[in-house]
Structure formats: C-alpha cells, structure tokens
N, C-alpha and C positions, 0 to 999 in steps of 0.2 A: 314249955312246949305244949302242955295240956291247954293252957290259956289261949295259945295261938290257934290250936285246932278247934277249941270251943268257939272262939270269936269268928273263925272262918265258917263254921257250921251255922252260926246265927246269921251271919251276913248272907250266905247263899240261900238260907231258908227264907229270909225276908225278901231277897231279890226274886226268888221263885214265886212267892206269894204275890208280890207286886206285879210281876209279869203276867201271872195268871189272871189277876183282877183286871189288868189293862186289856188283856185279850178278850175277856168276857164283855167289855164295854165298847168293843170296836164296831158294833152295829151291823151293817149289811156288807157282805162280800159277794161280788159279782163275778161270774165266769161266762165264757162264751166260746162257741165254735162258729167260724165264718167260712162258708163253703161257696166257691165260685167254680162252676163247671161249664165251660164253653162247648165241650164235646158231648153229644148225646146219641152216639151211634151212627152208623152209615146212612140211615134213612133220614136223619135230621140235619138240617143246615147248621153249620157251626156258628155259634153265637159270637158276637163281637165284644160284649161288655159284661158278661157274667163275672169274669175274674176281677175286672176293675171295680165292679159294684161291690163285691165282697171286700176288696181292699179298702174302698171308701167307707163302707159300713164299719169295718174294724177301726179305722182311723177316727171316725166320728165318735164312736162309743168310747174309744180310748181318751179322747180329748174332753168330752162333756158327758159321757155316759157312765163313768165310774168303773170301767173295765180295764184293768191294767194289762200291760203286755204279758206279764207273767201268768195271768189267768186266762189268756186268750190263745186260741189256736186258729191259724189261717190255713185252709186247704184249697189249693188251686188244681182243678182237674184231677181230683183224687179217685182212687179205687174204692170199692166197698170196704176192703180191709183197712185202708187208711182212715176211713170214717169211723169204723168200729174201734180202731186203736185210739183215735182222738177221744171218743166217748169214754173209753177206759181211763185214759190219762186225766181227763177232767174229773172223772169220778174219784180217782185217787187224790187229786188235789183238794177236792171238797172234803173228803174224809180226813185228810191230814190236817186241814185247816178248820175242821168242824168246831173246835173249842175256842177259836179265836173270834168268832162272830155270832151274833144272835140269830141271824137269818142268812141263808145263801140263796142266790138267784142265778138261774142258768138261762142264757140266751142262745138259741140255735137259729142261725140265718143261712138260708140256701138260695142261691141264684143260679138257674140253669134250666136244663130240659127235664120234663116229666110227662107222663101220660096219665090215663085215668086211674092207674093202680100203683104207680111206682115213680120214684126219682130215677132218672137215667144218667148213670155215672159212666160215661164212655160206652163200652159195650155191655156193661153190667146194669142190672136193675136192683133197686133197693125199695122193696114194696112198703107201702104206707104203714101197714100193720106192724112190720118188723121195726120200722123207723120209730113209730110211736112207742113201741115197747122199749127200744134202746134209749130214747129220750126220757121216758118215765123212770127207767132204772138209774138214771143219773141222780145221786142222792142229794137233790137240792129241794128246798122248800117251795120254790117257785120255778116254773118252766115257761119261758116265753119263746114261742116258735114263730118264725117269720119265713114264709115260703114264697119266693118270687119265681114262679114257673107255670107253664100251661097246665090247666085242669087241677091246680093245686087245691081248689076247693074240695076235692075228693078226700084230702087228708082231714079236713074239718067235718065233712059229711053234712053238717047242718047249714043249709043255705041261709044267709042272713045272720047266722050266729045265734047264740043264746048266752045270757049273762045272769049270774046269780047275784048275791049281795055285792055292794061296792067293795073294792079291794084295797089293800093296805098301803098306807104311806108312813105311818108312825113306826120308827125303828123298835120301839119298846113292845109292840104287839106281836102276836104270833099269827102267821098266815101261811097257808099252803094252797096249792092249786096250779092251774095252768092258764095260759092265754095263747090261743092259736090265731095267727093272722095269715091270710093267703092273698095273693095278688089278684086272683081271679076266681070265678065260680067253678063248679065241677065240670062245666061244659064249655068253658071259654079259653081262648088263647091268652097268654101273657106276652106283651110286646115290648121291644126295645127300639130306641130311636137313634139314628145317626146324628140328628140335629142336637140332641142333648147329651149324646155320648153315654147313654145309660138306659136302663129300662124305665118305663113311665112310673111304675110302682115304687121302685127303689129310689128314684130321683125325688118323688114326692115324700117318701119316708125320710130321706136325708135332709131335704129342705125343711120338713116339719120338725125334725129333731133339732135342727140348728136354730129354731125359733119361730118359724112361720106358723107352726101349729099352736103356739102359745096364745090361746084365745082369752085366758084369764089375765094375762099381763104380769104374771108373777115371776117371769124369767125361768120357769120350769115347764117342761113338756111331759104331760101324763099320757098313759096308754090310751085313754078315751080320746084325748085331744088329738093324738097322733093318728089313730085309726080314722077319726072323722075327717081330718085334713087329707090324709092319703086317699081315702075313698073318693072325696069330691074332686081332688086334683086328677087322679087317675082316670076317673069317668069322663071328666070334661075334656081331657086331652086325647082320649081314644074314641070318642063318640063318632068322629068322622073318618077314622082310619079304615083301611081296606079289610082288616081283620075284625072290625066291629068293636062296640063298646066293651069295656073291661070293668067288672064289678068285684072289687076286693071283698072278702068275707072274713068273719071272725067267729070264734067260739071261746068264751071266757068263763072260767069257773074258779075264780079266786075269791076266797072268803076272808073278810076282815072289815076294816073301816077305813074310809078315805080313798085315795087314788094312788096308783103306782106311778111314781115319777121315773121316766126313762132317761131324761137328759136335763142338765142344769146349765143354762146359757151363761150364768155368771161365772162358771168355772173355766170359761174359754180364755185363751191368752189375749185375744182382742175381740171387740164387739162392735157391730154396726147397728146404729139406731136409725130406723126410718121414721122421720118426724111426723107429727100430726098433719103437717102441711102437704104431705105427699099422698096422693090418691091415684089409683089406676093399676095397670099391670106393670109390676116392677121386675126388671130383668137384671141380674147381677152376673157379670162375666169376669173371669180372671184376666190377668195381663196377656196371656196367650190366646184369649178368645173363648176358652172353655166355659160352658154354662155352669154357674155356681148355684144360683137360686133364682126361682121365678115365682113371684107372689102376686096374688090379686088382692090389693089393699083397698078395702071399700069403706072403712070408717076413719074417724079422726084419732084413733088410738095409735100411739107409737108402737112399732114392732122392733124387737131386739133380735139380731142374728149373730150367732157364734161363728166367726170366720177366722181363717189364718191371717197373720199379718202379711201385707203386700199391697200391690197395685190392683185396682179394680175399675171396671167401667159399669156405670149404672144407666139403664134406660127405663124411662117411665112413659107408658103408652096410655093415653086417655082418648075419649071420643073426639076431642077438639084438637089435640096436638101431641107431639112426641118430644120429650125432654131427654137430654143425655149429658153425662159428665163423667169425670174420672175422680178417684179419691185414693188415698193411701191409709191403710190401717196400721197402727203402731201397737207394739206389745203393751199389755196392761193399760190400754186406753179404750174409751168408748167414743167412736166417731159418729156424730150426728149428721145425717144426710138430709138436707132440706131442699124444697123446690127451688129456692132462690139460688142454690149452688149449682143448678143444672141449666143448660142452655137449650133453646128450642131448635129442633132439627127439622130441616125441610123435608116434606113428604116425598117418598119415592113413587114414581108413577107405576101402577100395577094394572093388570087386566084380569077380569073375571074368567075363570076356566070355562071353555066352550066358546068364547068369543073369538071370532076370526081375527087373528093378529098378523097374518102374513104380510099385509100391505105395509104396516108400520115397521115391521122388522126389515123388510127389503129397503125401505126408505132410510132407516137408520144405519144400515150396513153397507150402503153404497161406497163409502170411503174407507171401509175396514180392510186390513191386509189379510183377510180370511175368506174362505170359500163359502158356499151356501150355508145359511144359518136358518135354524128352525126353532121356534118357541116350544119348549117342552111343558112348562107350567108357568105359574105366576112369578117364579123366582129364577128359572134356569133357561138357557138357550143352548141348543146343540150346534156346534161348529165342527164338521168332520176333520178339517185340517186347519190349524192355526199357525200362521207364519209371520214373523216380524224380525227385522234386523236389530232393532234396539230393544223394544219392550212390547210384548203382545198382551198387555193387560187390557183387553178390549171390553172387559166387563163394565168399565166406566162409561163407555159409549152406549152400550145396550141398557145400562141400568139393571143388569141381571147377572147371575152367575153363569160361567161358561163351562159346558161339558164338551169334551173333544176326544177324538180318537188319536190324533197325532198333533204334537205341539213343538214348534221350532222357534228358537230365539237366539240371536247372537249374544245378547247381554242378559236378558231376564225373561223367564216364562212365569206367568201367574194366571192359573185357571182354577175353577172349582173342582172339576173331576176329570181325570184322564183314563179312558178305557183303551189303552194301547201303549203308546210310547211318548216320552217327553224329553227333549234335548235342549240344552243351553250351554254356552261356553262359560258363563259366569254363575248363574243362579236359576234354580227351578223352585217353584212354589205351587203347591196344590193341596186342596182339602182331602181329596181321595185319589189314589193312584191304583189302577188295576192294570198292571203291566210293568213297564220299564220307565224309570226316571234316572236321567244321567246328567251330570254337570261336572265341569273340570274343577270347580271351586266349592260349590255349596248346593245342597238339596234340602228342602223342607217339605213336609207333607203332614196332613192330619192322620190318615190311615193309608197303609200300603199293602196291597196284595200283589206281590211280585218281587221286583228287584230295584233297589236304590244303588246308585254308583256315583262316587265323587272322589276326586284326587285329594281333597282336603277335608270336607266336612259333610256329614249327613245328619238330618234331624227329623224325627217323626214324633208328633205330639201325642198320638194315641197308639195304635197297634200296628205291628208288622207281621204279615204272613208271607215269609219268603226269606230274602237275604238283604243285608246292607253291606256295602263295600266303601271304604274311605281310606285315602292315603294317610290321614292323620287322625280323624275323630269320628265316632258314631254316637248318636244320642237318640234314645227313644223314651218318650214320656209314659208309655203304656206297656203293653205286652209285646214280646218278640217271640214269634213261633218260627224258628229256623236259625240259621247262623248269622253272626255279625263278624265282620272282619275290619280291622283298623290297624294302621301302621303304628299308632301310638295309644289310642284310648277308646274304650267302649263304655257306654252307660245305658242302663235300662231298668225299668221297674220290675217286670217279671219276664223270665226267659224260659222257653221250652225249646231246647236245642243246644247250640254251641256258641261260644264267644271266643274270638281270637284277637289278640292285640300284641303289638310289639313291645309295649311297655306296661299298659294298665287296663284292667277291666273293673267295672263296678256294676252291681245289680242289687236289687232288694231281695227278690226271691227268684230261684231258677231251678229247673229240672234239666239236667244234661251235663254239659262240660264247659268249664272256663279254662282258657289257656292264656298266659301272659308271660312276656319276657321278664317282667319285674314284679308286678303286684296284681293280686285279685282281691276284690272286696265284694261281700254279699251279706245280706241280712240272714237269709236262710236258704238252703238248697238241698236238692237230692241229686247226687251224681258225683262229679269229679272237679276239684279245683287243682290246677297245676300251674305253678309259677317258678321262674328262675330264681326268685329271691323270696317273696313273701305272699302268703295267703291269709285272708281275714274273713270271718263270718260270725254272725251273732249266734246262729243255731247250726250245729253240725249233727244231723240225724245219723242213726246207726247205719243207714244205707249209703252214706257219703264218705268221700275220701279227700283229704288234702295232701298234696305232694309239693314240697318246696323246701328251701333252706330254713325258712321260718314259717311256722303255721300257728295262727291265732284263732281261737273260737271262744266266745263268751260261755257257751254251753256246748259240750261235745259228748255225743254218743257214738260217733263214727271213728274212722282211722285218721291219724295225723302222722304222716311220714316225712320227717325232716330232721335237721340237726337240732333245732329248738322248736318245741311245741308247747303251746300254752292254752289252757281252758280253766275256767273257774271251778269246774267240777272234776278236773283231771289231776294228774301228777305233775308237779313242778317243784323239784327239791334239789338242794345242793348237799353233797356229801363230802365228808373228810374221813379218811380211814388209814390204818396202819396194817402192814402185812408182815407175816412171819419171815419173808425174804428181805426185810429191812427197807421197804419202800413206803412212801407216802403218796396217797392217791387223792385227787380232787375230781369230783364227778358231778355232772348235771343230768338228772333223769327228768324227762318231759314227755307228756302224752297222756294216755289213760291206762287204767290197770290192765286192760286186755292187751295193749301193745304200746310200749313207750320207747323212746330213743335214749341212748346213753352217749354222752360226750364227756371225755375226761382226760386227765393228765396225771402221769405217774413219774416219780423221781426218787432216786436213792436217798434215804434219810440223811446220811452223813453229808451228801452233796447239797441237800436242801439247806442244812444248817450252815454250811460253809459258803456264805454269800459271796465272798471275795473270789473264790474259784468256782463259782456256780457254773455247772455244765462242763467244767474242764475235766478231762480224763475220766469222765463218767458216762453213763448212759441214762437216757430218759425216754419216755414213750407217750404218745397220744393214742387214746383208745376210743372206739366208737362201736355202736351196735344197737341191738334191739332186746327188749325184755318184756316179760309178762308177770303179772302179780296176782296172787290169790290172797284174799283177806278173810280173817275170822275175828271180828271184833277189833281189839287193839293190836292183834298179831297179824303179820303178813309174811308170805313166802314168795320169793322172787327167783326166776330163772332167766339168765341173760346169756346171749351169744355175742361175742366181741371180736373185733379185729384190732390188733395192737401194732401200731407203727412205731418201731424203736429207732432212736437216733444215737449213734455211738461213733467215737473217733477211731480211725484206722490205726494211727500211731501217735505217740506223744511228740509234740513239737513246741517246747517251752519258749523258744526264741521267736516264734512266729507271731505275727500280729493277730488281732482278733479276727480280721477278715480271713486270713489264711487258716486259722483254727476252724472256722466254719466251713472252709473249702474242703477240709479233711473229713468232715462228718459224713457217715454213710447211714442209710436207712434199711430196715428189714421189717417184714410184716409177718406176724404169726397169729393164729386163731386161739381163742380160749373160751371157756364156758365158766359160768359162775352160778352157784347156788347160795342163796342167803335167806336168813330168817331174821325178822325184826319185830320190835315191840314199840308202841307209841305210848309212853307213860303220861305225857301231857301233849296238848294240841300243838302241832307244827314241829315237834321234836321226836325223832325216831332213833333208837339204838339198834344196831344190827351186827350180826356176825355172819361170816361167809367162808366158803371154800372155793378156790379157783383152780382150774386145770388148764395149763398152757401146753400147747402141742408143738413139738419140734420134729421137723422132718428134714430131708436132705437139703432142700433149697433155702431154708431159713435158719441154718445153724448160726449164722453171724449174729442173729438177734439174741442168742443165749450165751455168747462168749463173755460178755461183761455183766451178765445177770447173776445175782446171788442165788445159788441153787442149793437148797438144803435136802430136799427129797426128790427122787425121780423114779419112774417106772419105765422099763423098756418093753416094747412089744412090736415084733417085726421091725419095720423101718421107722417106727414112730416112738418118740420119747415123751412121756407125760410128766410135767412138773407141777405137783400140787403145792399150794400155799394157803395159809389161813389169814383171814382178814377180820378186823373189828373196827367199828367206826360209828359215826353219827350222821344223820341226815336232817336238814332243816327244810321244811315244806312251807311254801307261800300260800297254799290252799288250806 
C-alpha cells in the first residue's frame, strides 16, 4: 500500500511540474472587450452599424487575431455598469491565467456615440478619464484601445500621436505600455456608411487586419501597418462627405523591440491571393452583395486576404476598364485571383452632379409604367409611385437605382429604397425600406425601418427597426430592434426585443424575450427564453431565465426552470439512495447550485427486487421539485421542496390482465421537504445522507395507505412522516 501511495505521489508531482513548465512556455495570451452602442441618448441619431461593427471586429480577432471566445466579451448597447463588470471579469481572467503565459495583451474596442468628454452609453456618460483609469487597471502588460466614435481624439489628447521606442514582437522579451487609436481627431465627427454597411474607420481596420495593410508581405499585420492603412483609407473615403474629412489619431507608448503583430493571415481557414497581375481598385463582395473588402492595389506585389469560405464577387476598377468575376474559397486553401480570370464589364452611363439631366430622364422614362421621375444624383432616381403588373424593376431602363414612396407589383417589386409602402402578391425586394413592405409569399430587404409582412417568408440582410411578420419563416442577417413573429421559424444575429415562433427561434445575441412552441437557440442573451420543449444558449448570464422542458446552456449564471437542465458549470447528477422506509430512489438533479430541478422515481425495495411481480400489489411514486445548494469545499448542504405523485392499486385482482391491472391504479399527490448533507471524496462522486419529511392531510390519505411508515408526528390536521436516506450521486460536471 505504501508503494502505491508513493508511486502516486511521484506521478502527480511529475505531472504538476510538467504542467507548470508547459504553462510557462505558452507565450502570449490575449483578452478583449468589444463594445457596440447604437444608442447615444435622445439628442443623438441612432446609429445603424455600431453593433455589427463590434461583432465583426470580434469575429476577425477570433479568426486571425489570437483572441479566443473564452477570453473575449461582446457588449451590445451596454450600460455603464455592464462595461465596468466586463472590465472586472477580464481582470479576473488575466489574474487567474497569469502563470500560464509570459505576457498578456488586452484589446478594448468601442464603436458608438461620444462627445468631447465621454463615451455615450444610452442615457449615461462614461468620461474618458474614468475609462482610461478602468482600462489601465486591467492587469495586462499591453493595452490596445481602439475607439470609433465622434471626437474620440480627446481620449488620446495628443493630435497626431506620439511614439516612443519600437514595440515588441518577440514572445521571449518583456514589454509593457499602451497603444491608443482613435477614428477621428478631438474636433471631428466619425462617420458610418450605408453603402459599406459599417463605419469608414472600422471597415478600414477590418480590411487591413484581413491582409490589406500587410505592406511587408509577410502575411502578418502589425500595429504600425494597420494604423497607416486605416488612416489613409478613412481620410480618402471621407474627404468629400458632408461631415468633412476624418483624421484617425494615435498615441503609442510601448517599449521593447520589434513590432506588435495584431493579425496573422496564415491562421485563416481560407485565403484569397490577389496576384501581381491585378492593379486598381479591388472590391470584394459576399454572395449576398455585402462589401467585404475594398483595396487600392498599386504595385506588382501579391496581397493575401483572410476571408471565410464561400462565394464572392470581385470587381477591379482601373482608369481604362472595369473587370468583374466570381470565385469560391475553400477551407484550408489559397485561391489566386488573376486578371485573366475576370471579364470586362461595360461602363454604366453616369452624369456629373449639377448637370441638367431632366431632358434625358424624361426621354428614357416615356415608356415606363411609373409616374414623374427625378434624378437625385449619379446613382439614384426618385419615382413617387411605381406600378407594374408583372415586374417593376425599372432600374434597368434608367441605369440607376430607384427611390420611391409607393411600389405596387402583381408578381415582383424591386427597388433601391422605399419611403412609404411596398406591395406585391409574390415578392418584394428593396435595399432600404422606411415604412411597410408586404408580400403574400416573400419579402427581402437590406435594412427595414418599419414593418415587413409575408405569409411565408421574410428576409432582412442587415438591420430591422420595427417588426417582421411571416406565416412560416423570418430571417435577419443583422440586428433586430423590435418583435419578430413567425408561424414556424425565426432567425437573427442580434435582437433587442422579442421573438415569437410556433416552432423554432434562433439568434446569436439578444436582449429581451424568446418564445417558441418547440425550440429556442441563442449564443448569449439577457432576458427570457421560453419554449414548449427545449431552450439552448451558449452564455446564460445571471439576469437571464430559461423556461422549458429541457434547458441547455454551455455556461450558466442565470436560472434554468425545467425538468432537465444542463450547463457545463452547473449541476447535472444522477442519484441512487435507500431510505429507512425500505424504498429505493433514483433521482436526477439539474441546474445550478442556486436553484436546480429534481426529477426522480421511488419504489419499494422488495418490489424492485421482485422483477416478475414488478409494480403488482405495491406502490411507487414519481417525484419532482426544486432545490438549492450551499457548498464549502468538498462538503455541500441541500434543501429541496418536492411534489410526490404516488401510484397504487385500489384492490388486488390476480386474474385480471395486465391492461386491467393498470386500469385499477390510482394516483395521489403529497408534498415533502428534504434536508441533505454530502461530501465529494473524488471528482464526480458524492456520498450523501438526508432526512425527508412527508406531509399527510385529509385529501391525500390514499397516498400513505400502502407506504411503509415507521415514524410519524401528528399536529392539528396534518401528519408528518420523517424518514432517513443514504446514497450516492454521480456528477457529469
């Protein structure tokens, strides 16, 4: 025995030493908080893309920036307290993992409203001084702060920035300091664009991180490369906007040697290579038309871009011609896009702003099924009422995008923007809808401010501010601010409001409520999930509740109310026990220690062993209830409230068939409470002892007629039956 103990001691000592050495050699550990806040108070216009920018930044850094989902927190329209809590959570993670890495790096990204002194989080203000203190207090060696908001240069204070010695790239060195990047100077607005579906600055940052900023060609993007690229791209795209040019700023005080790498293109699942034969303005769009990357390629060097697998369209614009083509990216593959793989596109006839174009428009619109048309700019024509029996896609005739107040079509409507109402018996399609969009079969839109209605299917590529209604299916690719209703299925990326579905809901993040007849799915949420059968989420915060027959969460700090509840950090254990009243109990406890559900089965021991006469002339019970647990190291104390539904025969009938036996079974319900104490000597296994108190009153006496009763206490009209219990529990967590 001594030899076994000694051998085990040596083994675990060696294992601990190896694990410690492995941890010390793990290099850099990165952490991040990504904040998107569309709401900036009553005086500020609601932003469209702050939330999606934050989601896109997290996705990019997760794929090629070395920031795992476990080390990242995404906050959408958070309060000031939410942001402070996130800072504390990240700080705890860094302290807990401090010995596992040589250096820690913390990235803070914010997209939203701000003024000259503060971030604007809804109705609250988070002043720059407090924010800088909170970020500095995060116990990381390096702090990288990226602010995409108006006047964000005030956080940096030094216009144009200042930089000390070059900063670290080598994992073996020691480095500390900060790098602050802002989207604009202290006196400038930060702008977002409907055309690119993002802010100019964040779009440039993401494009740069995915490879466009890699000026050295080493398939790595450093902080210096990224800032230089984002500055030039943001300035060039905002020089002629109504808000004026936008100048990103920086302040860098990182001390070390080398350069700080922010993304690694070679880590991407799939890579696009723009060959040396391609020169000009390169525009990459996804299958649904969303802008993915826009690069001004001026030299013969190839450029590598880290993109997701899927279908894409590439457009290359030069002084002489425009090239276009499609391609598909596969996993673990590098696709080379060459000029030879693209086709020449005929030029679209445009007009310079300010030129009188009314004559040409009237000439082109003579045969159109629409009323008076007016050119708004180089790209769009305004048509007050657009009518067609078959297809009112009149943009082909004008060679421009159509903006209309009312659109009618028997079969199909297709316009650029609707400021009013859009009706079609079969299909509606618009890039922007401000008002009502209705179709008996299908709706699709880029952004909706208002209502979508369809008896079968709705789709929004970007954001919804209002409501979606569908007889069968709703789909939103961006944010939903309001309710979704579907007879069968809802799906969205982020939701602020409510989802209702007859069968199924799905969302990545939401604040509000989900209701489904069968199933709810969410990555993370704040609010309520309620389903007739099953709820699932990756993150269940302390302010959230799941209600369903089955509730599943990968990580749970909230409440799960159902017959079966599961989370990796919760309670999910099977119990087997024996009572002093000669019963055998089987139980499943599931939930978390604050509140868990109990589902179990109890049967008399002699009946259990007599399989031939199982359940004959005996009683058994199914019990269910709620419990709470207090833990102190390996010891735990539980309190449970239970409802016990007993099954017993009214009289013996040995000649009857099995069917008639069950016809004579009667049920009774009685309440009970249970106090237990347990100890966990080894992981997953718990030994416990308990005392139960069953309560008999006038209406449930039948439940106790066949029960073995050894002790009882009478008080008024209630009889209490205590019994003792011992058993074991096996935990999956």
